[in-house]
N, C-alpha and C positions, 0 to 999 in steps of 0.2 A: 323959418332958419336966422338965429339971429347971426348977430354980426361975426362972433368969433368963430360958429361952426360953418359960417359962407367961408371963412379965410381958409378955416382948415381943407372945408373941400376946394377951394380953389389950387391950393398947394397941390395939395393931393395928388388933382387929375390933372395940372400941369410937368409935375414928377413923373404921372403917370406915360402924360403924350412924350414926352422926353424920351424916357427910355423906349416905349411899343415904337414910336417913329420913327428916333433916331437909327436904331436898333435894323427893326426893318428896311431904312434909307441904304445901310451899312449891307445890308446882309445883297439888296436885288442890285447894288451898282458899284459892288465891290468882288475882287472874287472866294472872298471870306462864304457867302452864300450858290457856289456853284455848285455845292450836292445839292441843296435844298430846292435849287428852280430844277436842276434834271429833275430831281425824284417826283414833282409836278408831272411832269412831262410822261411818266415813266410808268407810276404807280394805276393811270387809269385802264391800261390797257388788258388787266388782267380780269378785271369784275366785270368789264364787255367783253357780251356776247362777240366770240371769233364772227369772220365775217368770209364767207365762197367767194371764189373765185372761177367762173366758168372762161376766163379770158384768154388768162395765161396758164401754160404748164412748162416743167421744169424737167430738163434731163441733166440727172448728176452723172457725174465723171466720179464713180465713190470707186470704195474698195472692191465692189466685187467685177462691176466692169476692167478693173486695173487687172482680175487675176481672171477674168475669164478671156478677156482680150489678150492679155500676158503684154500687156502695157507697162513698161519701166514708170517708176514711183519721181525719178529726177533727172530724166529726159521727157522732151515733149514727144505729142504720141505721134503716132504716122497717120500722117493725111489722107493717106487714101482711105482710113477711118473715116475721118468725119466728112469726107468728100460721100462716099456710100450714106451717111448721115442724110445728108442734104439731099440728097437722091430721094430717099427713100423719105425723108418727111413731104419734097414735091409730090410720091405719090401716094402723099397716103393726105397730101390735103393743108401743108401745114402752109395759115396764109403770113408769117414773117418767123426769121427763124436768126438769133441774136444768139452772137459766139461771147461769154462773157472770158475770152482766151486776146491774148497779144502778139497773133500773128509777125515777127516783126523780123524774125532773121530766116534767112531764106534753109532749106535743107539740103549741105552741098553732099553729102550721102547720098542723094537720090534725088534731083531734081525734078522728075517726075512727080514726084508726091506732089510738089507744088502746084503745075500744070493741071494737074486731076482734081484739086481742090478748085482750083479756081476757075476752070471749065466749070464744076457745081454750082458755084456761085453764083456763075452767067445763068447757065439754065434755068436757075430758081428765079434768080432774075429780085428777090427783096430776102439780102441777107443781110445781117451788121455786122461790123467787125467792132473790137475794141483798141483801142489807140492807149495809151499811158504815159504815167511820166516820169522824168529820169534826172538826176543828177545832173545840169554841167560840170564845166573844170570849175567853176571857181565856189563851186560848194553845193550844200544839202540845198541852202536858203534860196539857190537859184537852179529853174526847172528850166526843159524845155518837154515839148509834146514827142514821143517816140511814136510814128502810126506802124498802123500794117507794110508790111513786105508792098513795093508798088505793083508786084502783079494781083497782088485780092485788091488793093483800096482801088484797081481802075475797077476790077468788079462785084466790088461789096455797092451797096444799096446805098449805106451811110455807116459813119464814125464817125463811133462815142467815146469815151474817157472813162476806162472804167472803175477811174479811183475813187475809193470810199473814205474819206474822214471820218475819224476815230476819234471821239471823248474823250480821254484819257483815264476814261473806265473800261475803256473799249467795247462802249454801246458805238453804231451807227445815229444818227437822232434827225440832223437833214439831210440832206442830199447834195453831194458835188455837183453842181452848172457847167465847170467847165471852165475855161480862162477868154473870157470876153477878146482880150490882145491877140490872144494864139487861133482862132477863128474856129473851137471844136468843141461841141456840147459833149455836154456828156450819155452813156449807153444810154439811161432810160429815155434821155427824152428823144435819142437819137432812133430809141423802139419807138417813138410814139407817135414822132416822123411818118415813118416807114406805117404803123396803123391807120396817121389822117386821126392820130387826136385830133377833139376840138382844143386841147388845151394848149395845142405849138399853134395856134390859127393868132398871130399876135403879128401884132404891127410895127412895134422896137424888138431892139435885141434886150434892151433893160429889164424885160417880162421875162425871158429867157432865165437871168442871170440872179431873179429877186432871190430872197431864201421862202424856205420849201421846209415845213419840215413830215419826216416818213407816217405815215398812217399803217405801222403795224395793222393786217388785216386776224395773224392770228401766232403761236409761237413755232419758233423750227421747223421747219419740212408740214406747216401746214397746206402749203401752197399744194399742188398736182404737180405731183412729179411720177421722175423713172428713173430705173436704171440705162444707163446708157447702151450698153449692151443686151438689154432688149428690145433695143432699137433696132442694132443695125444687126444681131442676128437673126440665121433663115431657119433656123430650129423652129415651125412652127407650136411646139410646146410649149417657149420662153418665149415667145415671141409679144411683145405689149401691140394690143389694140390698133388699130386703125386712125379708130373715133375718138380714141384718146387725144390727136391731134388733128381732127380737120378744123379748117377756118379757126385754128389756134393760132395764138405766139409763143414760139415755141425758144425759152432759154437754156443755153447748153452753157455750165461749166461744174468745176470743178466742188466733190464734198467729200473731202478725205480724215478718213479717224484716226487707222495705224499710220502712223507717217513716223519720218522721220524726226529723232530725235534732232533737234534744232533747227529743222524748216521750215519756217513759216506757212502759217494755215493760211488760205484761205476763206477764214470763218472769225465773225463779229459776236459780241455780248450784242444782247437783244433787249427791250423794258419787261420780256419774259422773264431772262434768265437767272432774275434776283428772287424768283418765286418757284424754281424750279429746283426737285431734290434729288433726283432719280441721277444718272449720268452725265458726267464731263458732257457727252454727247450732248447729249438738249436742251446745254447752259446755250450752245452757239449756234449762231445760223450762217450758216455760206453765204458768201459774194453774191454768190449768183441765184439768190432765194432773197435777196436787197434789189438787185437789180429788180429783179422782175416784181417784188411791191415795189419803189418805187414808179416803174412804168406805170404797172395799174394805178397809182394814183394818180398821175396824168391822163391817161385813159378815160378813170373817172369822174377827175375835177376834184379827188376829197383828197388832196396832201391834208396837212394838218399849218394850222395859221394860228403865230403868236403877236399879241398885243404890241406896239411900238414898245420900246423900251420908256420915249420919254412918258406916255400912261398907263406905263404898270407901277412905274415910278409916284405918279401922284395919285393912283390907286394904292396901295400900300402905305403912304404917307396919312393917307386917309383915315385907310384901317387905325393906322396906330392912333392917329387923333382918335376919334371915337372909341376906340377899346382902351387906351389909355384914362381918359378923361371918365367914362361913362362908365369902364368898370368899379375905378376909384371910391365911387361913390355906394357902393353895396357892399353890405355882411357878408361875410364872408361865405354863406352857404346861397344867397344869390347869386353874390359876384361868379360863383362854380357853377351853380343854371345857369345864370344864361352865356358864361364862357361855352360850355356842353355845347347849347342851342344852335348859337352862335356859329359855328365848327361844325355842328351836325350841317347846317345851314348852307354854309361856306361852302362844305363838299359835294353837298349833295348838289347845289349852283352849277357847280363847277368841273361835275360829271357830268351834266345836262348838256352846257354849253361842247367840254372837250366831244359827248356822245354826238349832240343834233348839230350844232354848229360846224364840227372841227375845227374848234380852235382854243388854245390853253395858255394858262395863266400861273403865273410861280404863286400858286393856292395854298401852299405847304407851308410860306414865310406867314401868313397872319395865322391859320393853324397852328402848327408846332410852335412857333418861336414869340407870337405878337399876343395872341391870347395869353397863350404860358404867361408875359411877362408881366399881362397884366394885369392878370390876377394873383398871380405870388406879391407883384405891389401892393395888391389892393387889399389881400389879407395882412400882408406887413406892414400897413398904413395906418390898414383898422385898431387892429393887436397893439399899434402905438395908443393908438387914442382910447382904443380901450385901457389899456393897461394905465394912463397919467390917467383916465377919468375914472376908476375905481381905486388906485392911491386918494385921489380925492374926496372918497365919500366915505373911505376908511377911518381917515382923521378928522374926519366930522364924526361919526357914528363912535368913534372910540374913547367921545367925552361925555357918551350917555352907557355907553353898554360894553360889555368885559371885549377882549381881545378875540378867546373862541371864536364866540357871538358874532361879532364882528365880519370874521372870517369866511365864516359861514353864511352870512345874512348876502357879503359882498361877492359870494359867490351865484347864489341865486337867492334872487331877491321874493321867489315866493315861501323864500320860507318864514315870513312874515305871518303871512295868513293860511287858513287853512286850504285845502285845495286840492282834488289828481287829478289826473290825467293816464290817460291808455299807454303802455309804455312797453315795449319788452324787453327783458331782464330776465340773466343767468341768477339762479335762485341756487343757495345754499344751504341746509340743513344737516346739523352737524349734531350729537347726542353722546353722550360718553354711554360706552358698555356694560351694566352692571354696578351701575354706579351707584343706588341708593342700598345693595348690599354695601359694595364696596365703605361708602362712608358713613356705614350703622355704629355707633358705637361712638365716634371722634369726637373729640374733641370741637367746638365747632369755631373759637379760633384757629388753629391749627387749618380747618374745613376750608374758613373762608379766609385765609391766609394763602391755600391753595388752588382755591377755587381763581382768584386772584390775578397768583401768579400765572395759573394756565388761561386765564383772559386773555393776562396783557400779552401773552407769547403769543396766542394763536392771531389777535391783533396786529402787534408792533411788527411777528416775522412770519407771517403765511395771508393774510387777507389786506391788509396798508400796501408793504408793500407787490400786490398783487393788483392793486388800484382797487380793490376791491372798499365796498360797504358795511360797517355790522348794523343792522338794524337793527338790532335788541338781541341780548342776553335771556333766557327762559328757565333758568333753573341749571343744570346744566351743560342745555343746550345754546348752537348758537344757529343764528337766522342772519344771513347775507346773502346779498348782490352784486351785480355788476353790473353796469352799463344803466346806472341812476346813481347819484339823482344825473351824472354827466355823462354822452353820448360814449359809448367805447365802442369802436367799430372789429375789435377781438375778443370780445368781453367774454364769448364759451372757450377763449384757450386761454385768458385770464382766472376764470376763475375752476380750470385745473388742475390750471399748476396752486393755483390758492389752496385747493382740495387737497393736489398732495401732498403741500409743506403741511397743512393742515393736521393729514396721521400722519404724516412722519416726526412732527412732532410731540405726540402724545406718549411718544417711549420714552419720551425724556423727563417722563413726571412721574415718581411713586409713594403709594398713598405714606404717608410716615407709619413707620413702628411695622412694616407688610413690605413684601416682593412682589406684590402687586401692579402693574402696571398699567397705566391710563390705556386703553384702547376710542377709539372714537372711531363710532359708525356715521359715515358722511351721504347722503345723496343732493347730486345737483338735476335739475333740470331747466328746460328757457321756452320761455313762455312771455301770452300777453297782459298782464297785470295792471291795475289802476295803481297807482305809483303816486303817494305828495303826504302831504299834513291832514291827516286826521286824527277829529278832536272837537275841541269849543272855542268859542274865538279868544279865550284869554287861556286856554292848555292844547297843548297839538301834537301831536307823535308823527312824525316822518316814516312811514309804512308803507307796502304794499297788500295787495289783497284780492283771491280770485282765485281760481280753481288750478290754477298753476302756480300757485300759492300750495297751496292744497297738494296736489302732485308732487310738490318735490320735495313737502316732509313725510307722505308716502312712501318718496325711495330713498329715505335715512332709515323710516321702519324694517324696510323691504330685507337691507340686509342681515334681518334678525334669520329671517328666513332661509337665506343663501349662503347664510358663513362667511357674507364679506365684508368687506372696509369700506369703499366708497364704491356704489354706484351713479350712473350719469343712462338716464336716457335718450331716444335715439335721435332729436332735437338738439344735443348737445354733441353728440356723436359724430350726428353727417355733416357736421366742419372740421373736427379736430383728428379724426379718426388718421388722417396723416401727421398731424404729430407727436403721438400718443402711444402708448402700447396699450392696449386694449382687448376684449374679449368678449363673444357675445353673450349675454346668459335668457337669450329665449323671448316670448312674445309672452306678458301677464297681463291677466287679468285682473285688474285692484279690486278688492272690493271696497263698493261705492259705484265704483267708473266704470263705465257702458264701453269703452273702447279697450280694448289689450294696449298694453305700454313696449315699446320696445327696449327694450334694458340691456346695459353693458358694464363693461367691471373696467372700471380707469383702473389699471396695475403701474403704470409708472412713464414716463418721459422713455422716450424711442432707444431711447440708449443701455437702459435699465431693462432690456429685453434678452438682450442671452442668455444663451445656456434655456432658454423657456419652451426650443423650437419641438422637442419632442410628447413633453405634457399637452402643453398648448394643441396642438394636429391631433393628439390621442381624443381631448375634448371637445375639438369643433367638429371629428368627425364624430361618435358620440352622440354630441347633440343634435347634427342632421337626420341619426338613423330615429331617436327621439321622434324629431317634430312629424316624420314619414311613417312613426307608427313600427318600427322596425321595434321593438323593443328589446326582446334578446339582446340583439347586434349592440342598440343601448347602453345597456347591464353592463356587458361585457367592455364597453370601450370607458364607459363611468369609471368603471371597478382598478381597468387601468391605468385611468390617471391620475387615479388615488395611489395605486400602487409605484407610479411615476415621482411624485409630486408629495405626496408622507398626506395632510389634512387638508383637504380638499371640498368646501363648501357647495357652490353648485351642482357639484357630478354626485353629493351627499343630498339633497336636494332635489335631483334628478332620479334620484334609486326611490326616494323612498316616493315620487308619483307612481314615478311604474310599479312599484307594488300597488299601491291604488290604482292603478289602472287595468291590474290584472281582475281585481277582485270586481271593480267596476270600468266596465274597457268604457273609453271615449266611444263617441256615434259615430256611424259610418263617414261623416263628412267633415272630420276633427282637421281641424287645418296647423295641430302644436300648439295650439294656443292653451297656457296652463290656469286657470282660473281658482286664486287664491280665495281660501272660506274665511282666513284672517286679515284681518291689522296687522 
């Protein structure tokens, strides 16, 4: 590499580093990137298989329970029901009972309710209750704990804060551990202590209040659950099985869908919410299920962890340095390939770390931001370099060759010597119908002028505007192709648009001293051909050769049999079917070809399909009958199409085939293919 190229590469790499590393650091260090960081946490839950839970079960105070037990939506429940629930769960062998409910106020309307509930708690011995945080008189920022009623506090085995802190997209991602200054833990921690979870065996309080990311096991209502009324009911037909609760940790809390307008639900979004396309209920997870999930994280020790912020920042910066410098050195194709492979590797590694090591980091930033930035800069930087080099070469060559040749050579140096390569191309062949008869007796100068005008218009207004290449003129025929010499991702669509322009432009021309209008027949096909310079070392012809070229030419001549103007093969149709107005003309076995060809007539763009529904449906139904060997129904359908549309070439073609088949019936295993005996 010479000094100039080395300098250019260094400049490009340094700018790439500044862009990729700098923007990455800004995203990970400032609130600008919080959406991408949260997405890094959220995305991998959906593809990961759901994780079953056998240690806990949730009892939902849901709509059915409100109705069955006749409990108000806006008043606390009858606490005798809770007492009955506790007693029944003790009978069923529940290990721990956790209420995601704050019993902070006495029932002044019936004090016996509170005594009954307290006695049930004492009788079970392992009941955890919720506490809440409320604003103080100093305002919302100053908060204090609101514990359960003293009567309940004395009988409860443990107390925990029910608070769930959400991000601004209403997703609970981290467990609120409680407040160390208030000497109170989260409800999940308090429940885990009662269950003697190993994670709660800590030597200092710092371990309790460290950051923990919730490891969700599945979408809303994934954890085992049952309606409240099915546990307390005395009806054997609807009572929940006692086996559901034996040796389980039981969580009790609300899950209400039919709620009063304006009332806050104890429901939250989860990482699964963004994938849900069904009802609103499936987008939200009850708070009690989140509490149970956090408890299971403690019980199993499988909560998620996140890398320290300093290490995350260093990792993002290193990614930016590597991506920004390395990708800037590559040509666009290789830069895109390397970027794609790198993105896949990062995603795969991140998912492995997430699912196996229970750790996550902001992997979306390098994948969705840094790599695209590095790739975009690489394309821009190399494009500028290539443009400068091209201009320098053109200035040098212009002293020796014509300007048009300079442009051709600068576009592709392979034009300088013979050689070809296999390449997929869209091929167009066109021919003027009845040209020999129309031109017979015409003055040669007039004919030449007419054809020059025709070719100039077809090239300037039809082929070139759709980025096609005219390979050659053969008498009155045109051979053109797309996707060569330059790659065109949508070459099939471009070829169809060029063909439609060519077909429609023919009506502008009339033979002098005649009312005859030029009608151009066009065939389109797409396939692999040998494309390049064919000839000698002194003279070459840029063209394409191969069986697919022959098939495109045969599609043009097939118009004579079908009475059509523009036919395309199935290879073209499969890509453009949603962009153009077409009709199926059957599977035809052309003379000289072993396999049948799927043939379609290209009629126009989608906005030109108005008013065609009736005859199109009639024709399609008739063709279906024909292919199924129902020739009487097919004949009726094709004649009906002609009655509706008038002169319809394909309908006449199949009517002739029906007459032939009635004389010479097709074999019993005929599959609807029509074999043409002539070219």
